[in-house]
C-alpha positions as CSV (number, residue, x, y, z in Angstrom):
1,X,99.2,69.4,132.6
2,X,101.2,72.2,133.9
3,X,98.1,74.0,134.8
4,X,96.1,71.5,136.2
5,X,98.9,71.1,139.2
6,X,99.2,73.4,141.6
7,X,100.6,74.1,145.1
8,X,103.5,76.2,146.6
9,X,105.2,73.4,148.9
10,X,106.2,69.8,148.2
11,X,103.3,68.4,150.1
12,X,101.0,70.7,148.3
13,X,102.2,69.6,145.0
14,X,102.0,65.9,145.8
15,X,98.5,66.2,147.1
16,X,97.6,67.8,143.8
17,X,98.7,65.0,141.7
18,X,97.4,62.7,143.9
19,X,93.9,64.4,143.5
20,X,94.2,64.4,139.9
21,X,95.0,61.0,139.6
22,X,92.1,59.6,141.8
23,X,89.7,61.8,140.2
24,X,90.8,60.3,137.0
25,X,92.1,63.1,135.2
26,X,95.6,61.6,135.4
27,X,95.8,58.1,134.5
28,X,98.4,55.3,134.4
29,X,101.4,56.4,132.0
30,X,100.4,59.9,131.7
31,X,103.6,61.9,131.6
32,X,104.1,64.7,134.6
33,X,106.1,68.0,133.5
34,X,109.9,67.8,133.7
35,X,110.8,69.3,137.1
36,X,112.2,72.5,136.2
37,X,109.0,73.2,133.9
38,X,106.9,72.3,136.7
39,X,108.8,74.5,139.0
40,X,108.6,77.5,136.7
41,X,105.2,77.4,136.1
42,X,104.3,77.2,139.7
43,X,106.8,79.9,140.6
44,X,108.6,77.5,143.3
45,X,112.2,76.4,143.7
46,X,113.4,73.4,141.7
47,X,114.1,71.6,144.9
48,X,110.6,72.1,146.1
49,X,109.2,70.2,142.8
50,X,111.9,67.4,143.1
51,X,110.8,66.9,146.8
52,X,107.3,66.4,145.9
53,X,108.1,64.0,142.8
54,X,110.3,62.1,145.5
55,X,107.2,62.0,148.0
56,X,105.2,60.8,145.0
57,X,107.5,58.2,144.1
58,X,108.0,56.6,147.6
59,X,104.6,56.4,147.7
60,X,104.6,54.4,144.5
61,X,102.4,56.6,143.0
62,X,104.9,57.8,139.9
63,X,107.7,56.0,138.4
64,X,110.8,57.7,136.9
65,X,111.5,56.6,133.4
66,X,114.8,58.0,133.3
67,X,115.1,60.1,129.8
68,X,111.5,59.3,129.3
69,X,110.5,61.4,132.3
70,X,108.3,60.8,135.2
71,X,105.0,59.1,134.5
72,X,101.8,57.9,136.7
73,X,102.4,54.5,138.0
74,X,99.8,51.5,137.6
75,X,98.5,49.6,134.8
76,X,100.6,46.2,134.1
77,X,101.6,44.3,137.1
78,X,105.2,44.9,138.2
79,X,107.2,42.0,137.7
80,X,108.4,40.4,141.1
81,X,110.9,37.7,142.0
82,X,109.1,34.4,143.2
83,X,105.5,33.4,141.6
84,X,102.5,32.8,143.1
85,X,100.7,29.4,143.0
86,X,100.4,27.7,139.4
87,X,99.2,24.9,138.2
88,X,102.2,24.8,135.6
89,X,105.7,23.6,136.6
90,X,107.2,26.6,137.6
91,X,110.7,27.1,136.1
92,X,110.6,30.9,136.8
93,X,110.7,31.7,140.4
94,X,114.7,32.0,140.9
95,X,114.3,30.5,144.4
96,X,116.7,28.5,146.0
97,X,115.5,24.6,146.8
98,X,113.9,24.9,150.3
99,X,115.4,21.1,151.2
100,X,118.7,22.7,150.9
101,X,118.1,25.5,153.5
102,X,119.8,24.7,156.9
103,X,117.4,23.7,159.8
104,X,117.5,26.4,162.4
105,X,115.8,24.4,164.7
106,X,119.0,23.5,166.8
107,X,120.4,27.1,166.6
108,X,117.2,28.9,167.6
109,X,117.8,27.6,171.1
110,X,121.1,28.9,171.2
111,X,120.2,32.5,170.6
112,X,117.9,32.8,173.5
113,X,119.3,35.3,175.8
114,X,119.3,38.8,177.7
115,X,116.7,41.0,175.9
116,X,118.1,44.1,173.8
117,X,116.7,47.1,174.9
118,X,116.7,50.9,173.3
119,X,119.9,52.5,173.0
120,X,122.1,49.3,172.7
121,X,124.5,49.0,169.3
122,X,122.5,48.2,166.3
123,X,124.5,45.2,165.3
124,X,125.0,42.1,167.4
125,X,128.7,41.9,168.6
126,X,129.1,38.2,167.4
127,X,127.7,38.7,163.9
128,X,129.9,41.9,163.5
129,X,133.1,40.3,164.3
130,X,132.3,37.0,162.3
131,X,131.3,39.5,159.4
132,X,134.5,41.8,159.3
133,X,136.7,38.4,159.3
134,X,134.5,37.4,156.4
135,X,134.5,40.5,154.3
136,X,138.4,41.8,155.1
137,X,139.5,38.1,153.4
138,X,138.1,39.3,150.2
139,X,138.2,43.3,150.9
140,X,141.3,44.0,153.0
141,X,140.7,47.7,153.8
142,X,141.9,49.0,157.0
143,X,138.7,51.8,156.9
144,X,136.1,48.9,156.5
145,X,132.9,49.5,158.8
146,X,130.3,46.8,159.3
147,X,126.4,47.8,159.3
148,X,123.3,45.3,159.0
149,X,120.3,45.7,157.4
150,X,117.0,44.1,156.6
151,X,118.1,42.3,153.5
152,X,120.1,43.3,150.4
153,X,117.2,45.4,148.9
154,X,116.9,47.5,152.1
155,X,120.6,47.9,152.2
156,X,120.8,49.0,148.5
157,X,117.7,51.5,149.2
158,X,119.3,53.0,152.0
159,X,122.6,53.3,150.3
160,X,121.3,55.2,147.5
161,X,119.0,57.5,149.8
162,X,122.0,58.6,151.9
163,X,124.0,59.5,148.8
164,X,121.5,60.6,146.2
165,X,118.8,63.0,145.2
166,X,115.9,62.8,143.0
167,X,117.0,62.6,139.2
168,X,120.4,61.5,140.1
169,X,121.9,58.8,137.8
170,X,122.6,55.4,138.8
171,X,124.5,52.7,136.6
172,X,122.9,49.2,136.5
173,X,123.6,46.4,135.0
174,X,121.5,45.6,131.9
175,X,119.6,43.2,131.9
176,X,119.2,43.9,135.6
177,X,117.9,42.4,138.9
178,X,114.3,43.3,139.4
179,X,114.4,44.6,142.6
180,X,117.2,46.8,141.6
181,X,115.2,48.3,138.9
182,X,112.3,49.1,141.1
183,X,114.2,50.6,143.7
184,X,116.1,52.8,141.6
185,X,112.5,54.0,139.8
186,X,110.5,54.5,143.1
187,X,113.3,56.4,144.2
188,X,113.2,59.0,141.6
189,X,116.9,58.5,140.4
190,X,117.6,57.9,136.5
191,X,118.5,54.2,135.5
192,X,121.7,54.4,133.1
193,X,122.3,50.9,131.9
194,X,125.6,49.2,131.7
195,X,125.8,45.9,129.5
196,X,127.2,42.7,130.9
197,X,128.8,39.9,129.1
198,X,130.4,36.8,130.3
199,X,133.1,38.6,132.4
200,X,130.4,41.1,133.9
201,X,130.1,44.8,133.3
202,X,131.8,45.9,130.5
203,X,134.4,48.3,130.6
204,X,133.2,50.9,127.6
205,X,129.4,50.4,129.2
206,X,130.8,52.0,132.5
207,X,133.0,54.3,131.0
208,X,129.8,55.7,128.8
209,X,127.8,55.9,132.1
210,X,130.8,57.7,134.1
211,X,130.4,60.2,131.0
212,X,126.7,60.5,131.7
213,X,127.5,61.5,135.2
214,X,126.4,58.6,137.5
215,X,127.0,59.1,141.1
216,X,126.2,55.5,141.8
217,X,126.9,52.2,140.4
218,X,125.1,48.7,141.6
219,X,127.3,45.9,140.6
220,X,126.9,42.0,141.1
221,X,130.2,40.5,141.4
222,X,129.0,36.6,141.4
223,X,126.1,35.0,140.0
224,X,124.4,38.4,138.3
225,X,120.6,37.9,138.1
226,X,119.5,37.3,135.6
227,X,122.8,36.2,133.4
228,X,124.3,34.2,135.8
229,X,127.6,35.7,134.9
230,X,130.7,36.6,137.3
231,X,133.0,39.3,137.2
232,X,136.3,38.0,135.8
233,X,139.5,38.9,137.9
234,X,140.9,40.7,134.5
235,X,137.8,42.5,133.9
236,X,137.6,44.1,137.5
237,X,141.1,45.2,137.3
238,X,140.1,47.0,134.0
239,X,137.0,48.4,135.6
240,X,138.9,49.4,138.6
241,X,141.1,51.6,136.3
242,X,138.4,53.4,134.9
243,X,137.0,54.1,138.3
244,X,140.2,55.5,139.5
245,X,139.2,59.0,138.3
246,X,136.2,58.8,140.0
247,X,136.6,58.0,143.6
248,X,133.6,59.6,145.2
249,X,131.2,57.7,143.0
250,X,129.3,55.4,145.3
251,X,130.0,51.4,144.5
252,X,127.5,49.3,145.8
253,X,128.3,45.2,145.0
254,X,125.7,42.9,145.7
255,X,127.6,39.6,146.6
256,X,124.3,37.8,147.0
257,X,125.5,34.5,146.0
258,X,128.8,34.8,148.0
259,X,129.0,31.2,150.1
260,X,127.2,29.3,147.2
261,X,129.6,30.7,144.4
262,X,132.7,28.5,143.0
263,X,134.1,31.9,141.6
264,X,136.6,34.0,143.5
265,X,135.4,37.4,144.7
266,X,136.3,40.1,142.4
267,X,135.7,43.7,142.9
268,X,135.3,47.2,141.2
269,X,136.1,48.3,144.7
270,X,139.8,49.7,144.3
271,X,142.2,50.1,147.3
272,X,141.9,53.9,147.4
273,X,138.2,54.1,146.4
274,X,136.3,56.7,148.8
275,X,132.8,55.5,148.9
276,X,132.0,52.1,149.0
277,X,129.8,49.4,150.2
278,X,130.0,45.5,149.6
279,X,126.8,43.8,150.8
280,X,126.2,40.0,151.4
281,X,122.6,38.8,152.3
282,X,121.6,35.5,153.8
283,X,118.6,34.6,151.8
284,X,120.2,32.4,149.4
285,X,121.5,30.1,151.7
286,X,119.8,30.7,154.8
287,X,116.3,31.4,153.3
288,X,114.5,34.6,151.9
289,X,112.7,34.9,155.0
290,X,116.2,35.6,156.9
291,X,115.8,39.4,156.1
292,X,119.4,39.7,157.5
293,X,122.4,41.6,155.0
294,X,125.6,42.7,156.0
295,X,127.4,45.5,154.7
296,X,131.2,46.4,154.5
297,X,131.4,50.2,154.0
298,X,133.7,53.2,154.3
299,X,133.4,55.3,157.3
300,X,131.5,58.0,155.9
301,X,129.0,55.8,154.4
302,X,128.5,53.8,157.6
303,X,127.9,57.0,159.5
304,X,125.2,58.2,156.9
305,X,123.9,54.8,157.3
306,X,123.7,54.6,161.1
307,X,121.6,57.6,161.3
308,X,119.0,55.6,159.3
309,X,119.5,52.6,161.3
310,X,118.8,53.6,165.1
311,X,117.4,51.5,168.1
312,X,113.9,51.8,168.6
313,X,113.3,53.2,164.8
314,X,114.5,50.8,162.2
315,X,117.1,48.5,163.7
316,X,117.2,44.8,162.4
317,X,116.3,42.3,165.1
318,X,119.0,40.9,167.2
319,X,116.9,37.6,167.3
320,X,117.4,37.2,163.7
321,X,121.0,38.4,163.7
322,X,121.9,35.8,166.0
323,X,120.2,33.3,164.4
324,X,122.1,34.1,161.2
325,X,125.5,34.0,163.6
326,X,124.9,30.7,164.9
327,X,124.0,29.2,161.5
328,X,126.9,30.7,159.8
329,X,129.4,29.8,162.3
330,X,127.8,25.9,162.8
331,X,130.2,23.6,161.0
332,X,126.8,21.5,159.8
333,X,124.9,24.1,158.6
334,X,128.3,25.3,156.7
335,X,128.5,21.7,155.4
336,X,125.1,21.8,154.0
337,X,125.7,25.2,152.4
338,X,128.6,23.7,150.6
339,X,126.5,20.6,149.6
340,X,123.6,23.4,148.2
341,X,126.5,25.0,146.1
342,X,127.8,21.4,144.5
343,X,123.9,20.9,143.8
344,X,123.3,24.1,142.3
345,X,126.4,23.9,140.0
346,X,126.0,20.5,139.0
347,X,122.2,20.5,138.0
348,X,122.9,23.7,136.0
349,X,126.0,22.6,134.4
350,X,123.8,19.2,133.4
351,X,121.0,21.0,131.8
352,X,123.7,23.5,130.2
353,X,125.0,20.3,128.4
354,X,121.8,19.2,127.5
355,X,120.8,22.2,125.8
356,X,124.2,22.5,123.9
357,X,123.2,19.2,122.3
358,X,120.0,20.8,120.7
359,X,122.4,24.2,119.9
360,X,121.0,26.3,122.4
361,X,123.4,28.5,124.1
362,X,123.5,29.8,127.5
363,X,125.8,32.5,129.0
364,X,125.0,31.4,133.0
365,X,128.4,30.4,134.8
366,X,127.0,30.9,138.2
367,X,123.6,31.2,140.3
368,X,120.3,29.6,140.7
369,X,119.1,30.0,137.5
370,X,120.2,29.8,134.0
371,X,119.8,32.7,131.1
372,X,119.2,30.8,127.9
373,X,119.4,32.2,124.6
374,X,116.9,31.5,121.9
375,X,116.5,32.3,118.3
376,X,112.7,33.9,118.5
377,X,111.4,36.5,121.0
378,X,111.4,35.2,124.7
379,X,107.6,36.3,125.3
380,X,106.5,33.7,122.3
381,X,108.5,31.2,123.6
382,X,107.2,31.3,126.9
383,X,103.9,31.6,125.7
384,X,104.7,28.2,123.4
385,X,106.0,26.7,127.0
386,X,103.0,27.4,129.0
387,X,101.0,25.4,126.5
388,X,103.1,22.5,127.3
389,X,103.1,23.0,131.3
390,X,105.7,25.3,132.2
391,X,105.7,28.6,133.5
392,X,109.0,30.6,132.4
393,X,110.3,34.0,132.8
394,X,110.9,36.1,129.6
395,X,114.1,38.1,129.6
396,X,111.8,41.3,128.9
397,X,111.4,41.8,132.3
398,X,115.0,42.7,133.2
399,X,115.6,45.2,130.5
400,X,115.9,49.0,131.6
401,X,114.7,50.4,128.4
402,X,111.0,49.8,128.0
403,X,111.6,50.7,124.2
404,X,114.4,48.0,123.7
405,X,114.0,45.4,121.0
406,X,112.3,42.2,122.1
407,X,114.4,40.0,124.4
408,X,115.4,36.3,123.2
409,X,116.3,35.1,126.6
410,X,114.5,33.3,129.2
411,X,115.7,32.9,132.9
412,X,115.0,29.3,133.8
413,X,115.5,28.0,137.4
414,X,116.0,24.3,136.9
415,X,117.9,22.9,139.7
416,X,115.0,21.2,141.3
417,X,113.9,19.4,138.0
418,X,114.1,15.6,138.3
419,X,115.8,14.0,135.2
420,X,112.8,13.0,133.4
421,X,111.4,16.8,133.8
422,X,114.8,18.2,132.6
423,X,114.9,16.0,129.6
424,X,111.1,17.0,128.8
425,X,111.8,20.4,129.4
426,X,115.0,20.4,126.8
427,X,112.7,18.9,124.2
428,X,110.0,21.6,125.0
429,X,112.7,24.6,124.7
430,X,114.0,23.2,121.4
431,X,110.5,23.0,120.2
432,X,109.6,26.7,121.2
433,X,112.7,28.0,119.9
434,X,111.8,27.0,116.4
435,X,111.1,29.8,113.8
436,X,107.7,30.2,112.2
């Protein structure tokens, strides 16, 4: 393989791999040489080979598999949140209920004003003031700076890019949110799995990840996707103790379910931690199409992000920012968000109770979906459910290790089912869980 790839600059090396792929000499799943090996063969600096692989990853042509190396992308479709049109009853999507998303019609009339021009502040002043108060109530840091991005995934990608280089290790919850898996792999970083239980990231898992040299940690303090676990105060305190000796490891907390969660916010971010970002997007309660997320960060991280979010290049529309602010401060919209929170909690609790009567366990305590444990492989159960008219998402799609044993979990989104549909799905899950 090494003698097929050529070039002395990052661009030339990347073009060589691209050409080999286009000619069919490299196919989906084929491994590329390790960075050091390729650099030695071509007689170039290791950083040149790193830059070439980063270009290929950002173009979606290769995928980093951690210890398994870098491989040519393609082949099997990559799992994504949401589901395309289907004749099956969809319990796989992970979507909020559109009927519970506040109607923006009235708020739209209040956001029209003077056009925003080049050179003006990136973040809307009203939204910044609101966000600072909102975040400081939970994270009372004197150094807190507010940044706006185009959604939580955009925030995570930018945060990693400003702090890491290719092959740097990132601690991810396992099982993990699909977008985080894709972001880390396409960025060319190494994903280090940290197990999740009913209280969040495990202490031993985080300790092992830090020992492995992770430079960033992505954590979900509430409604972890896919498990629905929320970080307990006791677990958060134990994790902060472990992190006390690693103040410059970047902690990224994706608090995506914030206003919908019945659980208090518990954090990995200690009072003296140097590099951190608390992200709160609005997609779960104002709708996925509202591509706005707010991040509270330390000053150094905020400054680095500001260089990547300048007017005229990649700013977030002030119209969207004003719309988000108008709804977040509107009493009727906030009352609607509270009703949505109560709805998700009650419907999921009822479904958990119904499953319990059939001997089926769930870990979830929060979120839009449930993490259902079966005594059979999840893919087999999903196939049986499909024959009965259901589209379910197997837990295998959320695992970081491609060579891990088959998952025995399904992630089910059931909050919009009728009582009759709920009863039928419980019966069908019980039937699908039977070994044989």
